[in-house]
TORKOL-4160 file (C-alpha; in steps of 0.2 Angstrom, whole numbers, padded with zeros to 4 digits, m for minus):
422
<pt num="1" X="m0260" Y="m0058" Z="m0057"/>
<pt num="2" X="m0253" Y="m0046" Z="m0070"/>
<pt num="3" X="m0238" Y="m0035" Z="m0065"/>
<pt num="4" X="m0240" Y="m0016" Z="m0064"/>
<pt num="5" X="m0237" Y="m0008" Z="m0081"/>
<pt num="6" X="m0223" Y="0002" Z="m0073"/>
<pt num="7" X="m0213" Y="m0014" Z="m0070"/>
<pt num="8" X="m0217" Y="m0021" Z="m0088"/>
<pt num="9" X="m0212" Y="m0005" Z="m0097"/>
<pt num="10" X="m0196" Y="m0003" Z="m0086"/>
<pt num="11" X="m0191" Y="m0021" Z="m0090"/>
<pt num="12" X="m0194" Y="m0018" Z="m0108"/>
<pt num="13" X="m0183" Y="m0003" Z="m0108"/>
<pt num="14" X="m0169" Y="m0013" Z="m0100"/>
<pt num="15" X="m0170" Y="m0026" Z="m0113"/>
<pt num="16" X="m0173" Y="m0014" Z="m0128"/>
<pt num="17" X="m0161" Y="m0008" Z="m0141"/>
<pt num="18" X="m0151" Y="m0024" Z="m0145"/>
<pt num="19" X="m0157" Y="m0024" Z="m0163"/>
<pt num="20" X="m0160" Y="m0005" Z="m0165"/>
<pt num="21" X="m0146" Y="0006" Z="m0171"/>
<pt num="22" X="m0153" Y="0021" Z="m0162"/>
<pt num="23" X="m0154" Y="0012" Z="m0145"/>
<pt num="24" X="m0138" Y="0001" Z="m0147"/>
<pt num="25" X="m0126" Y="0013" Z="m0138"/>
<pt num="26" X="m0138" Y="0015" Z="m0123"/>
<pt num="27" X="m0139" Y="m0004" Z="m0122"/>
<pt num="28" X="m0121" Y="m0005" Z="m0122"/>
<pt num="29" X="m0119" Y="0007" Z="m0108"/>
<pt num="30" X="m0132" Y="m0002" Z="m0098"/>
<pt num="31" X="m0123" Y="m0018" Z="m0101"/>
<pt num="32" X="m0106" Y="m0010" Z="m0095"/>
<pt num="33" X="m0114" Y="m0003" Z="m0080"/>
<pt num="34" X="m0121" Y="m0021" Z="m0076"/>
<pt num="35" X="m0104" Y="m0029" Z="m0079"/>
<pt num="36" X="m0096" Y="m0016" Z="m0068"/>
<pt num="37" X="m0107" Y="m0019" Z="m0053"/>
<pt num="38" X="m0105" Y="m0038" Z="m0055"/>
<pt num="39" X="m0086" Y="m0037" Z="m0056"/>
<pt num="40" X="m0086" Y="m0025" Z="m0041"/>
<pt num="41" X="m0097" Y="m0036" Z="m0030"/>
<pt num="42" X="m0087" Y="m0051" Z="m0035"/>
<pt num="43" X="m0070" Y="m0043" Z="m0032"/>
<pt num="44" X="m0076" Y="m0037" Z="m0015"/>
<pt num="45" X="m0082" Y="m0055" Z="m0010"/>
<pt num="46" X="m0066" Y="m0063" Z="m0016"/>
<pt num="47" X="m0055" Y="m0051" Z="m0007"/>
<pt num="48" X="m0064" Y="m0052" Z="0010"/>
<pt num="49" X="m0065" Y="m0071" Z="0009"/>
<pt num="50" X="m0046" Y="m0072" Z="0006"/>
<pt num="51" X="m0043" Y="m0060" Z="0020"/>
<pt num="52" X="m0054" Y="m0070" Z="0031"/>
<pt num="53" X="m0045" Y="m0086" Z="0026"/>
<pt num="54" X="m0028" Y="m0079" Z="0030"/>
<pt num="55" X="m0034" Y="m0073" Z="0047"/>
<pt num="56" X="m0042" Y="m0090" Z="0051"/>
<pt num="57" X="m0026" Y="m0098" Z="0045"/>
<pt num="58" X="m0014" Y="m0087" Z="0056"/>
<pt num="59" X="m0027" Y="m0088" Z="0071"/>
<pt num="60" X="m0027" Y="m0107" Z="0070"/>
<pt num="61" X="m0008" Y="m0108" Z="0070"/>
<pt num="62" X="m0007" Y="m0096" Z="0085"/>
<pt num="63" X="m0019" Y="m0107" Z="0094"/>
<pt num="64" X="m0009" Y="m0122" Z="0090"/>
<pt num="65" X="0004" Y="m0114" Z="0102"/>
<pt num="66" X="m0007" Y="m0103" Z="0113"/>
<pt num="67" X="m0021" Y="m0109" Z="0124"/>
<pt num="68" X="m0039" Y="m0101" Z="0123"/>
<pt num="69" X="m0037" Y="m0094" Z="0141"/>
<pt num="70" X="m0023" Y="m0091" Z="0153"/>
<pt num="71" X="m0024" Y="m0089" Z="0172"/>
<pt num="72" X="m0009" Y="m0080" Z="0178"/>
<pt num="73" X="m0003" Y="m0073" Z="0195"/>
<pt num="74" X="m0004" Y="m0054" Z="0194"/>
<pt num="75" X="0014" Y="m0052" Z="0202"/>
<pt num="76" X="0022" Y="m0064" Z="0190"/>
<pt num="77" X="0027" Y="m0076" Z="0204"/>
<pt num="78" X="0020" Y="m0094" Z="0207"/>
<pt num="79" X="0001" Y="m0096" Z="0210"/>
<pt num="80" X="m0002" Y="m0096" Z="0229"/>
<pt num="81" X="m0014" Y="m0111" Z="0228"/>
<pt num="82" X="m0012" Y="m0119" Z="0211"/>
<pt num="83" X="m0023" Y="m0134" Z="0215"/>
<pt num="84" X="m0038" Y="m0123" Z="0220"/>
<pt num="85" X="m0036" Y="m0113" Z="0204"/>
<pt num="86" X="m0036" Y="m0128" Z="0194"/>
<pt num="87" X="m0051" Y="m0135" Z="0203"/>
<pt num="88" X="m0061" Y="m0118" Z="0200"/>
<pt num="89" X="m0056" Y="m0118" Z="0182"/>
<pt num="90" X="m0061" Y="m0136" Z="0178"/>
<pt num="91" X="m0078" Y="m0133" Z="0187"/>
<pt num="92" X="m0083" Y="m0121" Z="0173"/>
<pt num="93" X="m0095" Y="m0129" Z="0161"/>
<pt num="94" X="m0086" Y="m0122" Z="0145"/>
<pt num="95" X="m0069" Y="m0128" Z="0151"/>
<pt num="96" X="m0063" Y="m0144" Z="0142"/>
<pt num="97" X="m0045" Y="m0146" Z="0150"/>
<pt num="98" X="m0033" Y="m0136" Z="0160"/>
<pt num="99" X="m0014" Y="m0138" Z="0163"/>
<pt num="100" X="m0002" Y="m0129" Z="0174"/>
<pt num="101" X="0014" Y="m0120" Z="0167"/>
<pt num="102" X="0029" Y="m0109" Z="0171"/>
<pt num="103" X="0033" Y="m0095" Z="0159"/>
<pt num="104" X="0050" Y="m0086" Z="0160"/>
<pt num="105" X="0063" Y="m0078" Z="0149"/>
<pt num="106" X="0081" Y="m0083" Z="0147"/>
<pt num="107" X="0096" Y="m0085" Z="0135"/>
<pt num="108" X="0101" Y="m0100" Z="0125"/>
<pt num="109" X="0119" Y="m0101" Z="0120"/>
<pt num="110" X="0128" Y="m0113" Z="0108"/>
<pt num="111" X="0146" Y="m0109" Z="0105"/>
<pt num="112" X="0146" Y="m0091" Z="0100"/>
<pt num="113" X="0128" Y="m0090" Z="0096"/>
<pt num="114" X="0115" Y="m0084" Z="0109"/>
<pt num="115" X="0097" Y="m0081" Z="0107"/>
<pt num="116" X="0084" Y="m0074" Z="0119"/>
<pt num="117" X="0069" Y="m0086" Z="0122"/>
<pt num="118" X="0053" Y="m0089" Z="0131"/>
<pt num="119" X="0055" Y="m0104" Z="0142"/>
<pt num="120" X="0038" Y="m0113" Z="0145"/>
<pt num="121" X="0038" Y="m0126" Z="0159"/>
<pt num="122" X="0024" Y="m0139" Z="0155"/>
<pt num="123" X="0017" Y="m0155" Z="0162"/>
<pt num="124" X="0019" Y="m0167" Z="0147"/>
<pt num="125" X="0004" Y="m0178" Z="0153"/>
<pt num="126" X="m0008" Y="m0163" Z="0153"/>
<pt num="127" X="m0001" Y="m0151" Z="0139"/>
<pt num="128" X="m0008" Y="m0162" Z="0125"/>
<pt num="129" X="m0026" Y="m0158" Z="0131"/>
<pt num="130" X="m0024" Y="m0139" Z="0130"/>
<pt num="131" X="m0015" Y="m0136" Z="0113"/>
<pt num="132" X="m0014" Y="m0144" Z="0096"/>
<pt num="133" X="0005" Y="m0142" Z="0097"/>
<pt num="134" X="0006" Y="m0152" Z="0113"/>
<pt num="135" X="m0005" Y="m0166" Z="0106"/>
<pt num="136" X="0007" Y="m0167" Z="0091"/>
<pt num="137" X="0023" Y="m0167" Z="0102"/>
<pt num="138" X="0016" Y="m0180" Z="0114"/>
<pt num="139" X="0019" Y="m0194" Z="0100"/>
<pt num="140" X="0038" Y="m0190" Z="0098"/>
<pt num="141" X="0045" Y="m0178" Z="0110"/>
<pt num="142" X="0036" Y="m0177" Z="0127"/>
<pt num="143" X="0042" Y="m0194" Z="0131"/>
<pt num="144" X="0060" Y="m0188" Z="0133"/>
<pt num="145" X="0055" Y="m0173" Z="0144"/>
<pt num="146" X="0058" Y="m0182" Z="0161"/>
<pt num="147" X="0060" Y="m0172" Z="0177"/>
<pt num="148" X="0078" Y="m0170" Z="0183"/>
<pt num="149" X="0085" Y="m0174" Z="0166"/>
<pt num="150" X="0084" Y="m0156" Z="0159"/>
<pt num="151" X="0078" Y="m0159" Z="0142"/>
<pt num="152" X="0072" Y="m0145" Z="0131"/>
<pt num="153" X="0061" Y="m0145" Z="0115"/>
<pt num="154" X="0065" Y="m0130" Z="0103"/>
<pt num="155" X="0056" Y="m0122" Z="0089"/>
<pt num="156" X="0063" Y="m0127" Z="0072"/>
<pt num="157" X="0068" Y="m0109" Z="0067"/>
<pt num="158" X="0077" Y="m0107" Z="0084"/>
<pt num="159" X="0086" Y="m0123" Z="0082"/>
<pt num="160" X="0092" Y="m0118" Z="0065"/>
<pt num="161" X="0098" Y="m0101" Z="0071"/>
<pt num="162" X="0108" Y="m0110" Z="0085"/>
<pt num="163" X="0114" Y="m0124" Z="0073"/>
<pt num="164" X="0107" Y="m0139" Z="0084"/>
<pt num="165" X="0098" Y="m0155" Z="0081"/>
<pt num="166" X="0090" Y="m0167" Z="0094"/>
<pt num="167" X="0104" Y="m0174" Z="0105"/>
<pt num="168" X="0115" Y="m0158" Z="0105"/>
<pt num="169" X="0118" Y="m0149" Z="0121"/>
<pt num="170" X="0114" Y="m0130" Z="0123"/>
<pt num="171" X="0117" Y="m0119" Z="0138"/>
<pt num="172" X="0103" Y="m0110" Z="0146"/>
<pt num="173" X="0107" Y="m0093" Z="0155"/>
<pt num="174" X="0094" Y="m0089" Z="0169"/>
<pt num="175" X="0092" Y="m0070" Z="0172"/>
<pt num="176" X="0092" Y="m0071" Z="0191"/>
<pt num="177" X="0110" Y="m0074" Z="0196"/>
<pt num="178" X="0119" Y="m0080" Z="0211"/>
<pt num="179" X="0128" Y="m0068" Z="0223"/>
<pt num="180" X="0146" Y="m0073" Z="0226"/>
<pt num="181" X="0162" Y="m0064" Z="0233"/>
<pt num="182" X="0166" Y="m0059" Z="0215"/>
<pt num="183" X="0148" Y="m0051" Z="0212"/>
<pt num="184" X="0132" Y="m0057" Z="0204"/>
<pt num="185" X="0136" Y="m0072" Z="0193"/>
<pt num="186" X="0122" Y="m0078" Z="0181"/>
<pt num="187" X="0116" Y="m0096" Z="0183"/>
<pt num="188" X="0120" Y="m0108" Z="0169"/>
<pt num="189" X="0112" Y="m0125" Z="0165"/>
<pt num="190" X="0117" Y="m0137" Z="0151"/>
<pt num="191" X="0101" Y="m0143" Z="0143"/>
<pt num="192" X="0099" Y="m0157" Z="0130"/>
<pt num="193" X="0089" Y="m0155" Z="0115"/>
<pt num="194" X="0076" Y="m0169" Z="0115"/>
<pt num="195" X="0065" Y="m0163" Z="0101"/>
<pt num="196" X="0059" Y="m0150" Z="0089"/>
<pt num="197" X="0043" Y="m0142" Z="0084"/>
<pt num="198" X="0036" Y="m0132" Z="0069"/>
<pt num="199" X="0020" Y="m0123" Z="0073"/>
<pt num="200" X="0020" Y="m0114" Z="0056"/>
<pt num="201" X="0021" Y="m0097" Z="0065"/>
<pt num="202" X="0038" Y="m0089" Z="0064"/>
<pt num="203" X="0036" Y="m0079" Z="0080"/>
<pt num="204" X="0034" Y="m0095" Z="0091"/>
<pt num="205" X="0046" Y="m0106" Z="0081"/>
<pt num="206" X="0060" Y="m0094" Z="0083"/>
<pt num="207" X="0058" Y="m0089" Z="0102"/>
<pt num="208" X="0049" Y="m0103" Z="0111"/>
<pt num="209" X="0057" Y="m0117" Z="0121"/>
<pt num="210" X="0048" Y="m0131" Z="0131"/>
<pt num="211" X="0055" Y="m0139" Z="0147"/>
<pt num="212" X="0047" Y="m0150" Z="0160"/>
<pt num="213" X="0037" Y="m0141" Z="0173"/>
<pt num="214" X="0048" Y="m0148" Z="0188"/>
<pt num="215" X="0064" Y="m0143" Z="0179"/>
<pt num="216" X="0057" Y="m0125" Z="0176"/>
<pt num="217" X="0052" Y="m0123" Z="0194"/>
<pt num="218" X="0070" Y="m0128" Z="0199"/>
<pt num="219" X="0078" Y="m0117" Z="0186"/>
<pt num="220" X="0069" Y="m0101" Z="0190"/>
<pt num="221" X="0067" Y="m0105" Z="0208"/>
<pt num="222" X="0048" Y="m0104" Z="0210"/>
<pt num="223" X="0038" Y="m0114" Z="0222"/>
<pt num="224" X="0025" Y="m0119" Z="0209"/>
<pt num="225" X="0017" Y="m0115" Z="0192"/>
<pt num="226" X="0015" Y="m0097" Z="0188"/>
<pt num="227" X="m0001" Y="m0100" Z="0178"/>
<pt num="228" X="m0014" Y="m0112" Z="0171"/>
<pt num="229" X="m0018" Y="m0114" Z="0152"/>
<pt num="230" X="m0036" Y="m0118" Z="0148"/>
<pt num="231" X="m0045" Y="m0126" Z="0133"/>
<pt num="232" X="m0063" Y="m0122" Z="0130"/>
<pt num="233" X="m0076" Y="m0131" Z="0120"/>
<pt num="234" X="m0078" Y="m0115" Z="0109"/>
<pt num="235" X="m0064" Y="m0103" Z="0107"/>
<pt num="236" X="m0076" Y="m0089" Z="0101"/>
<pt num="237" X="m0083" Y="m0087" Z="0119"/>
<pt num="238" X="m0065" Y="m0085" Z="0126"/>
<pt num="239" X="m0068" Y="m0067" Z="0131"/>
<pt num="240" X="m0084" Y="m0071" Z="0141"/>
<pt num="241" X="m0077" Y="m0086" Z="0149"/>
<pt num="242" X="m0061" Y="m0076" Z="0154"/>
<pt num="243" X="m0072" Y="m0063" Z="0163"/>
<pt num="244" X="m0082" Y="m0076" Z="0172"/>
<pt num="245" X="m0067" Y="m0085" Z="0178"/>
<pt num="246" X="m0058" Y="m0069" Z="0184"/>
<pt num="247" X="m0074" Y="m0064" Z="0194"/>
<pt num="248" X="m0076" Y="m0082" Z="0201"/>
<pt num="249" X="m0057" Y="m0084" Z="0206"/>
<pt num="250" X="m0057" Y="m0066" Z="0214"/>
<pt num="251" X="m0072" Y="m0071" Z="0224"/>
<pt num="252" X="m0065" Y="m0088" Z="0230"/>
<pt num="253" X="m0046" Y="m0084" Z="0231"/>
<pt num="254" X="m0045" Y="m0066" Z="0233"/>
<pt num="255" X="m0036" Y="m0053" Z="0222"/>
<pt num="256" X="m0019" Y="m0057" Z="0213"/>
<pt num="257" X="m0026" Y="m0067" Z="0199"/>
<pt num="258" X="m0026" Y="m0061" Z="0181"/>
<pt num="259" X="m0036" Y="m0070" Z="0167"/>
<pt num="260" X="m0031" Y="m0067" Z="0149"/>
<pt num="261" X="m0040" Y="m0074" Z="0133"/>
<pt num="262" X="m0032" Y="m0077" Z="0116"/>
<pt num="263" X="m0040" Y="m0061" Z="0108"/>
<pt num="264" X="m0032" Y="m0050" Z="0121"/>
<pt num="265" X="m0015" Y="m0059" Z="0121"/>
<pt num="266" X="m0014" Y="m0054" Z="0102"/>
<pt num="267" X="m0024" Y="m0038" Z="0102"/>
<pt num="268" X="m0012" Y="m0028" Z="0091"/>
<pt num="269" X="m0012" Y="m0041" Z="0077"/>
<pt num="270" X="m0030" Y="m0044" Z="0077"/>
<pt num="271" X="m0034" Y="m0025" Z="0077"/>
<pt num="272" X="m0022" Y="m0022" Z="0063"/>
<pt num="273" X="m0031" Y="m0036" Z="0052"/>
<pt num="274" X="m0048" Y="m0028" Z="0056"/>
<pt num="275" X="m0042" Y="m0011" Z="0051"/>
<pt num="276" X="m0034" Y="m0018" Z="0035"/>
<pt num="277" X="m0050" Y="m0028" Z="0031"/>
<pt num="278" X="m0061" Y="m0012" Z="0034"/>
<pt num="279" X="m0051" Y="m0001" Z="0023"/>
<pt num="280" X="m0050" Y="m0014" Z="0009"/>
<pt num="281" X="m0069" Y="m0015" Z="0009"/>
<pt num="282" X="m0071" Y="0004" Z="0008"/>
<pt num="283" X="m0059" Y="0005" Z="m0007"/>
<pt num="284" X="m0067" Y="m0009" Z="m0016"/>
<pt num="285" X="m0085" Y="m0002" Z="m0012"/>
<pt num="286" X="m0079" Y="0013" Z="m0022"/>
<pt num="287" X="m0078" Y="0001" Z="m0038"/>
<pt num="288" X="m0096" Y="m0004" Z="m0035"/>
<pt num="289" X="m0101" Y="0015" Z="m0033"/>
<pt num="290" X="m0093" Y="0020" Z="m0049"/>
<pt num="291" X="m0101" Y="0006" Z="m0059"/>
<pt num="292" X="m0118" Y="0010" Z="m0050"/>
<pt num="293" X="m0117" Y="0028" Z="m0054"/>
<pt num="294" X="m0114" Y="0024" Z="m0072"/>
<pt num="295" X="m0132" Y="0020" Z="m0072"/>
<pt num="296" X="m0135" Y="0039" Z="m0071"/>
<pt num="297" X="m0128" Y="0042" Z="m0088"/>
<pt num="298" X="m0137" Y="0027" Z="m0095"/>
<pt num="299" X="m0154" Y="0033" Z="m0088"/>
<pt num="300" X="m0151" Y="0051" Z="m0093"/>
<pt num="301" X="m0148" Y="0045" Z="m0111"/>
<pt num="302" X="m0163" Y="0033" Z="m0110"/>
<pt num="303" X="m0174" Y="0047" Z="m0104"/>
<pt num="304" X="m0169" Y="0059" Z="m0118"/>
<pt num="305" X="m0172" Y="0045" Z="m0131"/>
<pt num="306" X="m0189" Y="0041" Z="m0123"/>
<pt num="307" X="m0196" Y="0058" Z="m0122"/>
<pt num="308" X="m0210" Y="0055" Z="m0135"/>
<pt num="309" X="m0214" Y="0039" Z="m0126"/>
<pt num="310" X="m0215" Y="0048" Z="m0109"/>
<pt num="311" X="m0226" Y="0061" Z="m0117"/>
<pt num="312" X="m0238" Y="0048" Z="m0124"/>
<pt num="313" X="m0239" Y="0039" Z="m0107"/>
<pt num="314" X="m0243" Y="0056" Z="m0099"/>
<pt num="315" X="m0257" Y="0060" Z="m0111"/>
<pt num="316" X="m0264" Y="0043" Z="m0108"/>
<pt num="317" X="m0266" Y="0047" Z="m0090"/>
<pt num="318" X="m0250" Y="0041" Z="m0082"/>
<pt num="319" X="m0245" Y="0051" Z="m0067"/>
<pt num="320" X="m0227" Y="0058" Z="m0064"/>
<pt num="321" X="m0225" Y="0045" Z="m0050"/>
<pt num="322" X="m0228" Y="0031" Z="m0063"/>
<pt num="323" X="m0216" Y="0038" Z="m0075"/>
<pt num="324" X="m0203" Y="0040" Z="m0062"/>
<pt num="325" X="m0206" Y="0022" Z="m0056"/>
<pt num="326" X="m0203" Y="0015" Z="m0074"/>
<pt num="327" X="m0185" Y="0022" Z="m0074"/>
<pt num="328" X="m0182" Y="0017" Z="m0056"/>
<pt num="329" X="m0187" Y="m0001" Z="m0061"/>
<pt num="330" X="m0175" Y="0000" Z="m0076"/>
<pt num="331" X="m0161" Y="0005" Z="m0066"/>
<pt num="332" X="m0165" Y="m0006" Z="m0051"/>
<pt num="333" X="m0166" Y="m0021" Z="m0064"/>
<pt num="334" X="m0148" Y="m0017" Z="m0069"/>
<pt num="335" X="m0142" Y="m0016" Z="m0051"/>
<pt num="336" X="m0151" Y="m0032" Z="m0046"/>
<pt num="337" X="m0145" Y="m0042" Z="m0061"/>
<pt num="338" X="m0127" Y="m0036" Z="m0059"/>
<pt num="339" X="m0127" Y="m0039" Z="m0040"/>
<pt num="340" X="m0134" Y="m0057" Z="m0043"/>
<pt num="341" X="m0120" Y="m0060" Z="m0056"/>
<pt num="342" X="m0107" Y="m0053" Z="m0045"/>
<pt num="343" X="m0113" Y="m0064" Z="m0030"/>
<pt num="344" X="m0113" Y="m0080" Z="m0041"/>
<pt num="345" X="m0096" Y="m0076" Z="m0048"/>
<pt num="346" X="m0088" Y="m0071" Z="m0031"/>
<pt num="347" X="m0095" Y="m0085" Z="m0022"/>
<pt num="348" X="m0090" Y="m0097" Z="m0036"/>
<pt num="349" X="m0072" Y="m0091" Z="m0035"/>
<pt num="350" X="m0071" Y="m0090" Z="m0016"/>
<pt num="351" X="m0077" Y="m0108" Z="m0013"/>
<pt num="352" X="m0066" Y="m0115" Z="m0027"/>
<pt num="353" X="m0050" Y="m0104" Z="m0025"/>
<pt num="354" X="m0040" Y="m0119" Z="m0018"/>
<pt num="355" X="m0042" Y="m0127" Z="m0036"/>
<pt num="356" X="m0042" Y="m0111" Z="m0046"/>
<pt num="357" X="m0026" Y="m0104" Z="m0040"/>
<pt num="358" X="m0015" Y="m0119" Z="m0042"/>
<pt num="359" X="m0022" Y="m0120" Z="m0060"/>
<pt num="360" X="m0017" Y="m0102" Z="m0063"/>
<pt num="361" X="0000" Y="m0105" Z="m0056"/>
<pt num="362" X="0003" Y="m0120" Z="m0068"/>
<pt num="363" X="m0004" Y="m0109" Z="m0082"/>
<pt num="364" X="0007" Y="m0094" Z="m0079"/>
<pt num="365" X="0022" Y="m0104" Z="m0071"/>
<pt num="366" X="0023" Y="m0094" Z="m0055"/>
<pt num="367" X="0020" Y="m0097" Z="m0037"/>
<pt num="368" X="0009" Y="m0084" Z="m0028"/>
<pt num="369" X="0013" Y="m0091" Z="m0011"/>
<pt num="370" X="0031" Y="m0097" Z="m0008"/>
<pt num="371" X="0030" Y="m0108" Z="0007"/>
<pt num="372" X="0047" Y="m0103" Z="0014"/>
<pt num="373" X="0040" Y="m0085" Z="0015"/>
<pt num="374" X="0022" Y="m0086" Z="0019"/>
<pt num="375" X="0023" Y="m0103" Z="0028"/>
<pt num="376" X="0007" Y="m0109" Z="0019"/>
<pt num="377" X="0006" Y="m0117" Z="0002"/>
<pt num="378" X="m0012" Y="m0114" Z="m0003"/>
<pt num="379" X="m0023" Y="m0099" Z="m0005"/>
<pt num="380" X="m0035" Y="m0099" Z="0010"/>
<pt num="381" X="m0053" Y="m0093" Z="0008"/>
<pt num="382" X="m0067" Y="m0092" Z="0021"/>
<pt num="383" X="m0083" Y="m0084" Z="0014"/>
<pt num="384" X="m0094" Y="m0077" Z="0028"/>
<pt num="385" X="m0112" Y="m0072" Z="0027"/>
<pt num="386" X="m0108" Y="m0057" Z="0039"/>
<pt num="387" X="m0097" Y="m0050" Z="0024"/>
<pt num="388" X="m0107" Y="m0056" Z="0009"/>
<pt num="389" X="m0124" Y="m0049" Z="0014"/>
<pt num="390" X="m0119" Y="m0031" Z="0017"/>
<pt num="391" X="m0110" Y="m0031" Z="0001"/>
<pt num="392" X="m0126" Y="m0036" Z="m0008"/>
<pt num="393" X="m0136" Y="m0023" Z="0001"/>
<pt num="394" X="m0124" Y="m0009" Z="m0002"/>
<pt num="395" X="m0123" Y="m0014" Z="m0021"/>
<pt num="396" X="m0142" Y="m0013" Z="m0022"/>
<pt num="397" X="m0144" Y="0003" Z="m0012"/>
<pt num="398" X="m0131" Y="0012" Z="m0023"/>
<pt num="399" X="m0140" Y="0006" Z="m0039"/>
<pt num="400" X="m0156" Y="0012" Z="m0032"/>
<pt num="401" X="m0149" Y="0029" Z="m0027"/>
<pt num="402" X="m0142" Y="0031" Z="m0044"/>
<pt num="403" X="m0159" Y="0030" Z="m0052"/>
<pt num="404" X="m0167" Y="0043" Z="m0042"/>
<pt num="405" X="m0161" Y="0059" Z="m0051"/>
<pt num="406" X="m0164" Y="0053" Z="m0069"/>
<pt num="407" X="m0181" Y="0046" Z="m0064"/>
<pt num="408" X="m0186" Y="0062" Z="m0056"/>
<pt num="409" X="m0181" Y="0072" Z="m0072"/>
<pt num="410" X="m0191" Y="0060" Z="m0083"/>
<pt num="411" X="m0207" Y="0063" Z="m0072"/>
<pt num="412" X="m0204" Y="0082" Z="m0075"/>
<pt num="413" X="m0205" Y="0081" Z="m0094"/>
<pt num="414" X="m0219" Y="0092" Z="m0101"/>
<pt num="415" X="m0229" Y="0081" Z="m0113"/>
<pt num="416" X="m0234" Y="0096" Z="m0125"/>
<pt num="417" X="m0216" Y="0101" Z="m0126"/>
<pt num="418" X="m0210" Y="0084" Z="m0130"/>
<pt num="419" X="m0223" Y="0081" Z="m0143"/>
<pt num="420" X="m0220" Y="0097" Z="m0152"/>
<pt num="421" X="m0208" Y="0091" Z="m0165"/>
<pt num="422" X="m0214" Y="0073" Z="m0166"/>
């Protein structure tokens, strides 16, 4: 089936001029426009993929320490019926594991050094089932967390700041003190460092300390766990599961229960990443817009150069709409080819960035990601269809919009006026 002649002529105009001196500059501008669109699309895909990769890397490191969902007492005290809470939580079909915990704040002192820390009391037998960090520590540190021995596991950054190693003793200062004739005296307890952990996230490595659940209850004088940590079969449904659990627990156990998922626990960080990603997409889309609107100048020069051709087509019976379609096809062809090249280049780099970046580092003799600063040694990348498809659509739309005005001007050319001096 033959193609419409508008398509054939538009494609010929797109390819024409390579050997002709008169049309060479127009072809050069057309090629530059195509290259600009390709580079803009590729840059946008690569940047969004790298930002997705960083977000995923940080999120995974966070979830190595945090659980998908936490069930807490609204008052901050011990849960009134922790066994009933655990039973209700484990009954949910999306829940894989649940473990009780105690969370409180304190001070750790070693000589003249003192640091504020978050103390988390855990059950060493259940903790490995709810966090990746717990599963890692179960092999070398949790065995030393015995009730009544007051052992403590510290983050690596926290241990460095205090200058301690496993086997050293630190002093835990509990906020609630004891009333004596001399006044309120803070309660102190000597703890033995039995292990260290390195989650890869400085915030937790510098502020978190783990103790046995029974020791935490004794230290902070609570009757039981203050919350339950939950692991789901899919972390992406954490918000929906949290809402369902909160409604179920409120119906079964009454008010006083708060359920918090991992997205709400780190809402500020995730919101900042989304804003940064959105602004970066807008800025890089302007690159595509500039390249696409270079098509305006290309088509204007093409229309000026092809005035005689347009007049001949009109005298042969071509309608203004057909003339307009010819130049729309020419501009759209540039946009489609440029977008296709940009998609291929962007996806090629995004999927192979883990090999391209090390090669570039060796070539230039630099290190783009020092591990002591960024805590990761490779450039992460996570191309997602939700980002790539809109980029391609926006690029094609901008290229199409850029063709409308020059094409309309071409359709308005008077054949008699154009052929007067031919």
